[in-house]
Every structure is written in structure tokens, then in C-alpha cells.
VOTITOR-461192 format. One record per residue (C-alpha): residue in three letters; residue number from 0; x, y negated, z negated. Coordinates in Angstrom, 3 decimals, always signed. Example, Ala and Ser with C-alpha at 12.3 -4.5 7.8 and 13.67 -1.06 7.14 Angstrom:
! VOTITOR-461192
atom r: ALA	k: 0	px: +12.300	py: +4.500	pz: -7.800
atom r: SER	k: 1	px: +13.670	py: +1.060	pz: -7.140
! end
This chain:
! VOTITOR-461192
atom r: MET	k: 0	px: +112.139	py: -85.501	pz: -120.773
atom r: ALA	k: 1	px: +113.905	py: -88.429	pz: -119.440
atom r: ASP	k: 2	px: +111.878	py: -91.651	pz: -119.153
atom r: MET	k: 3	px: +112.416	py: -95.259	pz: -118.130
atom r: GLY	k: 4	px: +113.541	py: -96.119	pz: -121.705
atom r: ALA	k: 5	px: +116.402	py: -93.808	pz: -121.469
atom r: PHE	k: 6	px: +117.154	py: -95.206	pz: -117.951
atom r: ARG	k: 7	px: +117.160	py: -98.660	pz: -119.332
atom r: GLU	k: 8	px: +119.531	py: -97.855	pz: -122.287
atom r: ALA	k: 9	px: +121.942	py: -96.162	pz: -119.783
atom r: VAL	k: 10	px: +121.977	py: -99.264	pz: -117.703
atom r: ILE	k: 11	px: +122.747	py: -101.497	pz: -120.698
atom r: ALA	k: 12	px: +125.339	py: -99.235	pz: -121.828
atom r: TRP	k: 13	px: +126.935	py: -99.278	pz: -118.282
atom r: VAL	k: 14	px: +126.863	py: -102.909	pz: -118.052
atom r: ALA	k: 15	px: +128.654	py: -103.218	pz: -121.329
atom r: GLY	k: 16	px: +131.525	py: -101.103	pz: -119.764
atom r: GLY	k: 17	px: +130.570	py: -97.555	pz: -120.215
atom r: PRO	k: 18	px: +130.372	py: -95.023	pz: -117.576
atom r: GLY	k: 19	px: +127.534	py: -95.066	pz: -115.019
atom r: ASP	k: 20	px: +126.989	py: -91.356	pz: -114.495
atom r: ARG	k: 21	px: +123.877	py: -91.207	pz: -116.782
atom r: ALA	k: 22	px: +122.226	py: -94.396	pz: -115.109
atom r: ARG	k: 23	px: +122.864	py: -92.757	pz: -111.646
atom r: GLU	k: 24	px: +121.269	py: -89.458	pz: -112.700
atom r: LEU	k: 25	px: +118.278	py: -90.828	pz: -114.206
atom r: ALA	k: 26	px: +117.682	py: -93.379	pz: -111.295
atom r: THR	k: 27	px: +117.467	py: -90.388	pz: -109.160
atom r: ARG	k: 28	px: +115.630	py: -87.962	pz: -111.242
atom r: LEU	k: 29	px: +112.803	py: -90.286	pz: -112.443
atom r: PRO	k: 30	px: +113.030	py: -91.959	pz: -109.665
atom r: VAL	k: 31	px: +113.595	py: -95.606	pz: -110.049
atom r: ARG	k: 32	px: +112.852	py: -97.670	pz: -107.023
atom r: ALA	k: 33	px: +113.200	py: -101.397	pz: -108.435
atom r: ALA	k: 34	px: +114.480	py: -103.435	pz: -111.427
atom r: VAL	k: 35	px: +112.960	py: -106.523	pz: -112.795
atom r: LEU	k: 36	px: +115.775	py: -108.731	pz: -114.397
atom r: LEU	k: 37	px: +114.583	py: -110.844	pz: -117.317
atom r: GLU	k: 38	px: +116.340	py: -113.088	pz: -119.770
atom r: GLY	k: 39	px: +115.151	py: -111.589	pz: -123.002
atom r: PRO	k: 40	px: +112.878	py: -109.392	pz: -124.863
atom r: SER	k: 41	px: +110.039	py: -111.990	pz: -125.226
atom r: ASP	k: 42	px: +109.898	py: -111.995	pz: -121.293
atom r: VAL	k: 43	px: +109.775	py: -108.063	pz: -121.259
atom r: ALA	k: 44	px: +106.885	py: -108.181	pz: -123.674
atom r: ALA	k: 45	px: +104.996	py: -110.612	pz: -121.658
atom r: VAL	k: 46	px: +105.516	py: -108.999	pz: -118.314
atom r: GLY	k: 47	px: +104.554	py: -105.576	pz: -119.708
atom r: ALA	k: 48	px: +101.290	py: -106.970	pz: -121.218
atom r: LEU	k: 49	px: +100.379	py: -108.822	pz: -118.037
atom r: ALA	k: 50	px: +100.984	py: -105.746	pz: -115.855
atom r: ALA	k: 51	px: +98.797	py: -103.659	pz: -118.255
atom r: SER	k: 52	px: +96.120	py: -106.142	pz: -117.949
atom r: ARG	k: 53	px: +95.977	py: -105.451	pz: -114.247
atom r: GLY	k: 54	px: +95.944	py: -101.721	pz: -114.911
atom r: ARG	k: 55	px: +99.554	py: -101.135	pz: -114.002
atom r: ASN	k: 56	px: +102.165	py: -98.969	pz: -115.560
atom r: LEU	k: 57	px: +105.432	py: -100.232	pz: -114.104
atom r: ALA	k: 58	px: +107.518	py: -97.543	pz: -115.575
atom r: ALA	k: 59	px: +105.268	py: -94.838	pz: -113.927
atom r: GLU	k: 60	px: +105.661	py: -96.803	pz: -110.691
atom r: GLY	k: 61	px: +109.348	py: -96.473	pz: -110.831
atom r: VAL	k: 62	px: +109.942	py: -99.977	pz: -111.962
atom r: CYS	k: 63	px: +112.535	py: -100.724	pz: -114.758
atom r: VAL	k: 64	px: +111.979	py: -104.086	pz: -116.454
atom r: LEU	k: 65	px: +115.168	py: -105.025	pz: -118.092
atom r: SER	k: 66	px: +116.158	py: -107.622	pz: -120.889
atom r: MET	k: 67	px: +119.692	py: -108.736	pz: -120.018
atom r: GLY	k: 68	px: +120.415	py: -110.652	pz: -123.209
atom r: GLY	k: 69	px: +120.827	py: -113.873	pz: -121.170
atom r: ALA	k: 70	px: +120.678	py: -115.269	pz: -117.739
atom r: MET	k: 71	px: +124.457	py: -115.332	pz: -117.508
atom r: SER	k: 72	px: +124.634	py: -111.475	pz: -117.416
atom r: VAL	k: 73	px: +122.605	py: -111.320	pz: -114.201
atom r: GLY	k: 74	px: +125.753	py: -110.919	pz: -111.853
atom r: ARG	k: 75	px: +126.749	py: -107.781	pz: -113.751
atom r: PHE	k: 76	px: +123.397	py: -106.255	pz: -113.651
atom r: ALA	k: 77	px: +122.975	py: -107.102	pz: -109.902
atom r: ARG	k: 78	px: +126.252	py: -105.694	pz: -109.046
atom r: LEU	k: 79	px: +125.535	py: -102.380	pz: -110.556
atom r: LEU	k: 80	px: +121.855	py: -101.996	pz: -109.672
atom r: GLY	k: 81	px: +121.644	py: -103.805	pz: -106.273
atom r: PRO	k: 82	px: +122.909	py: -102.922	pz: -103.018
atom r: SER	k: 83	px: +126.621	py: -102.296	pz: -103.943
atom r: GLY	k: 84	px: +125.418	py: -100.106	pz: -106.806
atom r: LEU	k: 85	px: +122.257	py: -97.961	pz: -107.373
atom r: GLY	k: 86	px: +120.592	py: -99.643	pz: -104.298
atom r: LEU	k: 87	px: +117.388	py: -100.598	pz: -106.260
atom r: ARG	k: 88	px: +115.374	py: -103.585	pz: -105.174
atom r: LEU	k: 89	px: +115.850	py: -106.316	pz: -107.485
atom r: THR	k: 90	px: +113.520	py: -109.135	pz: -108.534
atom r: GLY	k: 91	px: +113.472	py: -111.514	pz: -111.605
atom r: LEU	k: 92	px: +111.932	py: -114.124	pz: -113.539
atom r: CYS	k: 93	px: +113.643	py: -116.935	pz: -115.039
atom r: ASP	k: 94	px: +113.472	py: -120.390	pz: -116.697
atom r: GLU	k: 95	px: +114.144	py: -123.293	pz: -114.523
atom r: ALA	k: 96	px: +117.312	py: -124.332	pz: -116.412
atom r: GLU	k: 97	px: +118.681	py: -120.735	pz: -115.731
atom r: ARG	k: 98	px: +117.840	py: -120.699	pz: -111.920
atom r: GLY	k: 99	px: +121.649	py: -121.359	pz: -111.194
atom r: TYR	k: 100	px: +122.897	py: -118.120	pz: -112.881
atom r: TYR	k: 101	px: +120.268	py: -115.992	pz: -111.049
atom r: ALA	k: 102	px: +121.002	py: -117.658	pz: -107.716
atom r: ARG	k: 103	px: +124.911	py: -117.034	pz: -107.943
atom r: GLY	k: 104	px: +124.630	py: -113.725	pz: -109.605
atom r: LEU	k: 105	px: +122.211	py: -112.173	pz: -106.909
atom r: GLU	k: 106	px: +123.849	py: -113.894	pz: -104.034
atom r: ARG	k: 107	px: +127.311	py: -112.484	pz: -104.979
atom r: ALA	k: 108	px: +125.761	py: -109.227	pz: -105.251
atom r: ASN	k: 109	px: +124.149	py: -109.599	pz: -101.979
atom r: ALA	k: 110	px: +120.706	py: -109.109	pz: -103.621
atom r: ALA	k: 111	px: +119.099	py: -112.254	pz: -102.790
atom r: GLN	k: 112	px: +119.564	py: -115.766	pz: -101.642
atom r: PRO	k: 113	px: +117.123	py: -117.989	pz: -103.822
atom r: SER	k: 114	px: +115.369	py: -121.012	pz: -102.207
atom r: ALA	k: 115	px: +116.777	py: -124.588	pz: -102.902
atom r: ALA	k: 116	px: +113.223	py: -125.848	pz: -103.471
atom r: GLN	k: 117	px: +112.248	py: -126.833	pz: -106.812
atom r: PRO	k: 118	px: +109.552	py: -124.868	pz: -108.537
atom r: SER	k: 119	px: +106.478	py: -126.532	pz: -110.053
atom r: ALA	k: 120	px: +103.821	py: -125.550	pz: -112.394
atom r: ALA	k: 121	px: +101.767	py: -124.022	pz: -109.516
atom r: GLN	k: 122	px: +104.316	py: -122.428	pz: -107.186
atom r: PRO	k: 123	px: +106.872	py: -119.849	pz: -108.067
atom r: SER	k: 124	px: +110.242	py: -119.875	pz: -106.448
atom r: ALA	k: 125	px: +110.799	py: -117.633	pz: -103.550
atom r: ALA	k: 126	px: +114.068	py: -116.290	pz: -101.768
atom r: GLN	k: 127	px: +115.256	py: -117.914	pz: -98.410
atom r: PRO	k: 128	px: +115.330	py: -115.886	pz: -95.403
atom r: SER	k: 129	px: +118.792	py: -114.179	pz: -95.078
atom r: ALA	k: 130	px: +121.789	py: -115.611	pz: -93.243
atom r: ALA	k: 131	px: +121.179	py: -113.190	pz: -90.392
atom r: GLN	k: 132	px: +117.696	py: -114.569	pz: -89.840
atom r: PRO	k: 133	px: +117.972	py: -118.378	pz: -90.425
atom r: ASN	k: 134	px: +114.752	py: -119.297	pz: -88.790
atom r: ALA	k: 135	px: +112.565	py: -116.584	pz: -90.119
atom r: PRO	k: 136	px: +109.624	py: -118.137	pz: -91.917
atom r: ARG	k: 137	px: +109.180	py: -117.916	pz: -95.681
atom r: PRO	k: 138	px: +106.039	py: -116.265	pz: -96.961
atom r: HIS	k: 139	px: +103.843	py: -117.847	pz: -99.582
atom r: ALA	k: 140	px: +105.445	py: -117.400	pz: -102.943
atom r: ALA	k: 141	px: +102.264	py: -115.971	pz: -104.533
atom r: HIS	k: 142	px: +102.290	py: -113.167	pz: -101.819
atom r: PRO	k: 143	px: +105.885	py: -112.495	pz: -101.274
atom r: ASP	k: 144	px: +107.098	py: -110.264	pz: -98.442
atom r: PRO	k: 145	px: +108.118	py: -106.858	pz: -100.127
atom r: ALA	k: 146	px: +110.869	py: -106.578	pz: -97.779
atom r: GLN	k: 147	px: +112.674	py: -109.444	pz: -99.282
atom r: GLN	k: 148	px: +114.170	py: -109.950	pz: -102.712
atom r: ARG	k: 149	px: +112.590	py: -112.346	pz: -104.941
atom r: ILE	k: 150	px: +113.406	py: -114.778	pz: -107.776
atom r: PHE	k: 151	px: +110.328	py: -116.153	pz: -109.622
atom r: VAL	k: 152	px: +110.989	py: -119.349	pz: -111.528
atom r: CYS	k: 153	px: +108.961	py: -120.759	pz: -114.420
atom r: ALA	k: 154	px: +108.475	py: -124.669	pz: -114.262
atom r: VAL	k: 155	px: +110.077	py: -124.787	pz: -117.871
atom r: ASP	k: 156	px: +110.032	py: -121.328	pz: -119.499
atom r: LEU	k: 157	px: +107.723	py: -118.336	pz: -119.665
atom r: GLU	k: 158	px: +106.192	py: -119.666	pz: -122.993
atom r: ASP	k: 159	px: +105.342	py: -122.976	pz: -121.430
atom r: GLU	k: 160	px: +103.733	py: -121.283	pz: -118.576
atom r: LEU	k: 161	px: +101.522	py: -119.062	pz: -120.840
atom r: ILE	k: 162	px: +100.393	py: -122.000	pz: -123.089
atom r: ARG	k: 163	px: +99.384	py: -124.131	pz: -120.006
atom r: ALA	k: 164	px: +97.530	py: -121.248	pz: -118.649
atom r: LEU	k: 165	px: +95.499	py: -120.530	pz: -121.807
atom r: GLY	k: 166	px: +95.226	py: -124.140	pz: -123.078
atom r: VAL	k: 167	px: +96.342	py: -125.684	pz: -126.553
atom r: THR	k: 168	px: +92.928	py: -124.920	pz: -128.162
atom r: ARG	k: 169	px: +93.141	py: -121.141	pz: -127.397
atom r: VAL	k: 170	px: +96.639	py: -120.719	pz: -128.306
atom r: GLU	k: 171	px: +96.092	py: -122.386	pz: -131.755
atom r: GLU	k: 172	px: +93.256	py: -119.941	pz: -132.169
atom r: LEU	k: 173	px: +95.621	py: -117.074	pz: -131.457
atom r: VAL	k: 174	px: +98.100	py: -118.488	pz: -133.821
atom r: ARG	k: 175	px: +95.427	py: -118.471	pz: -136.533
atom r: ALA	k: 176	px: +94.221	py: -115.068	pz: -135.816
atom r: GLU	k: 177	px: +97.803	py: -113.845	pz: -136.130
atom r: GLY	k: 178	px: +98.048	py: -115.404	pz: -139.594
atom r: ASP	k: 179	px: +100.439	py: -118.149	pz: -138.739
atom r: LEU	k: 180	px: +98.333	py: -121.068	pz: -139.097
atom r: ARG	k: 181	px: +100.056	py: -122.285	pz: -142.176
atom r: ALA	k: 182	px: +103.415	py: -122.123	pz: -140.705
atom r: LEU	k: 183	px: +102.245	py: -123.923	pz: -137.638
atom r: GLN	k: 184	px: +100.892	py: -126.830	pz: -139.808
atom r: THR	k: 185	px: +103.981	py: -127.126	pz: -141.792
atom r: PHE	k: 186	px: +106.226	py: -127.154	pz: -138.516
atom r: LEU	k: 187	px: +103.826	py: -130.020	pz: -137.189
atom r: ARG	k: 188	px: +104.542	py: -132.114	pz: -140.161
atom r: GLN	k: 189	px: +108.247	py: -132.296	pz: -139.334
atom r: PRO	k: 190	px: +109.306	py: -135.721	pz: -138.256
atom r: ALA	k: 191	px: +111.034	py: -134.106	pz: -135.062
atom r: GLN	k: 192	px: +107.517	py: -133.316	pz: -133.755
atom r: ARG	k: 193	px: +106.190	py: -136.677	pz: -133.776
atom r: GLY	k: 194	px: +105.756	py: -138.070	pz: -130.353
atom r: ARG	k: 195	px: +105.713	py: -134.605	pz: -128.632
atom r: SER	k: 196	px: +102.564	py: -133.351	pz: -126.849
atom r: SER	k: 197	px: +100.663	py: -130.560	pz: -128.422
atom r: GLN	k: 198	px: +101.945	py: -128.276	pz: -125.668
atom r: GLN	k: 199	px: +105.606	py: -129.154	pz: -126.396
atom r: GLN	k: 200	px: +104.948	py: -128.583	pz: -130.040
atom r: LEU	k: 201	px: +103.444	py: -125.198	pz: -129.713
atom r: ARG	k: 202	px: +106.297	py: -124.136	pz: -127.452
atom r: ARG	k: 203	px: +108.986	py: -125.082	pz: -129.891
atom r: PHE	k: 204	px: +106.969	py: -123.388	pz: -132.689
atom r: LEU	k: 205	px: +107.282	py: -120.101	pz: -130.864
atom r: GLY	k: 206	px: +111.020	py: -120.308	pz: -131.100
atom r: THR	k: 207	px: +111.451	py: -121.211	pz: -134.669
atom r: LYS	k: 208	px: +111.585	py: -117.732	pz: -136.195
atom r: LYS	k: 209	px: +113.227	py: -114.649	pz: -135.052
atom r: GLY	k: 210	px: +110.916	py: -112.226	pz: -133.488
atom r: ARG	k: 211	px: +108.244	py: -114.910	pz: -132.930
atom r: LYS	k: 212	px: +108.793	py: -115.341	pz: -129.267
atom r: ILE	k: 213	px: +108.693	py: -111.592	pz: -128.665
atom r: HIS	k: 214	px: +105.500	py: -111.211	pz: -130.658
atom r: TYR	k: 215	px: +103.644	py: -114.153	pz: -129.045
atom r: GLY	k: 216	px: +105.049	py: -113.100	pz: -125.503
atom r: ARG	k: 217	px: +102.796	py: -110.034	pz: -125.868
atom r: VAL	k: 218	px: +99.923	py: -111.851	pz: -127.578
atom r: LEU	k: 219	px: +99.508	py: -114.785	pz: -125.335
atom r: ALA	k: 220	px: +99.903	py: -112.491	pz: -122.236
atom r: GLU	k: 221	px: +97.117	py: -110.094	pz: -123.515
atom r: ALA	k: 222	px: +94.796	py: -113.143	pz: -124.263
atom r: LEU	k: 223	px: +95.213	py: -114.303	pz: -120.602
atom r: ASP	k: 224	px: +92.568	py: -113.986	pz: -118.138
atom r: PRO	k: 225	px: +94.135	py: -112.086	pz: -115.188
atom r: ALA	k: 226	px: +92.398	py: -114.507	pz: -112.854
atom r: ARG	k: 227	px: +94.512	py: -117.406	pz: -114.622
atom r: MET	k: 228	px: +97.750	py: -115.785	pz: -114.523
atom r: PRO	k: 229	px: +100.613	py: -118.571	pz: -113.753
atom r: ALA	k: 230	px: +101.918	py: -118.464	pz: -110.292
atom r: PRO	k: 231	px: +105.460	py: -117.198	pz: -111.029
atom r: LEU	k: 232	px: +104.099	py: -114.225	pz: -113.094
atom r: ASP	k: 233	px: +101.543	py: -113.535	pz: -110.437
atom r: GLY	k: 234	px: +104.086	py: -113.622	pz: -107.680
atom r: LEU	k: 235	px: +106.365	py: -111.346	pz: -109.779
atom r: LEU	k: 236	px: +103.706	py: -108.601	pz: -110.141
atom r: THR	k: 237	px: +102.499	py: -108.932	pz: -106.731
atom r: SER	k: 238	px: +105.917	py: -108.436	pz: -105.282
atom r: LEU	k: 239	px: +106.392	py: -105.091	pz: -107.118
! end
């Protein structure tokens, strides 16, 4: 039986230059109504865990959560999945530093026109009204208009959002529970970590070993009180 995992694999093969017949077939059969474009697998792990914390199964809802292998691929994914391709509703979550890639990629695919306003720790980024409606009001980013395409921007990155939401003490408790306390203590003794805040140190620690960001993306998301979900993540899930 075909599932969302098979569709995801078909899309990735299509983007890599393979045929698109399998993706088209599965998009209709499942069916798939929307795609969430994420930079990497740690983002996928976190979004999946946060959706589950709200009692949601995105795949069962027809939403495909995709790891693109980097923000520079967003144009290719948007072109094949958006209005000129499968016609899916596209949305995404990105780091502040990658906002430009999402903006250009989705705009060229006629999928979205992101806001020029800067994100903050409390506000996700939202799309501007289309060129055909220059004076249309922009809805609050945490409660987006489902008729419009959306890009949600983390103030620094997803890990930073989760660490701030949980607090340094709680994240350290989770690191200890996962058996990584000694590795963290060794990391903190490095000269390069002097002068950095505890939040910055934890964020960097999560990226020091292959697979650690993916693992902690899920761990931190599962530990988060749904009522304290960072605004960009709350906006993303609310929009779907």
C-alpha cells in the first residue's frame, strides 16, 4: 500500500532529475494536498513531534513534510510541487539566514511572496498579499489565512527556538537524560565556548556530532509544552 513515505521518496528522485510519473500518481492516489518544505532532517523530526503533541498525523491529513537537503533546493521543489507542477499548497519553515533562498525560490515558482519584515523571537514571518491585491491586509502570522502561502522564519534557527522555549535548565536535564552530559561538559571546556551564552553553547553542542541535531530535534520537541510552542512553529502547524 502506498504511503506518504513513498511519495516523499518519489519527489526526491524527481527533483534529482528522475521521472515524475510516480510522484504524480501517488499525489492523486493518497491524496496529497500540501507540502512543507524544510531544510533538513532535524527540522522534519521536530515538526513531526510537535504535530503529534497536538494529536495530529500530518501524513494522514495529506500533508507531506519534506527534507530538501538544504535551503538552496527550495526552487526546484517548489517548481515541481507548486502551481506549475502538482498544484500542492506549499509552506515552509526556515532559518533567518536562509530566508532569501525561500523568498526567491517560492516567488519564482509563483507559490508565495514572503514578507520583507524581519522575524523576531515572538513573531513568525508571513507572506505578503499577492501583486493582484496590493492593499489586502496581512493576517496575524500566528493565525495565517489558509488561502495564502506561508513561509515561517525562525529568529536564528529551529534549535534556537526550541532551546529558548524550553529554557537552558530543562535542555540540560534532557541532555543528561539522553546520556550526553559528559559530552556536553567536555564541549563546554573548549576555549571557543568562552564568552558565549548558555543558550548559544547548547545550540552549538547540538550540531557537533552527526545525527545529534536530528535526535535532539525530536527530543526537544517532545519535551515542549504545546502551550509554549515557538511562534514560527505554531504558525506553521496552524496553517496546515
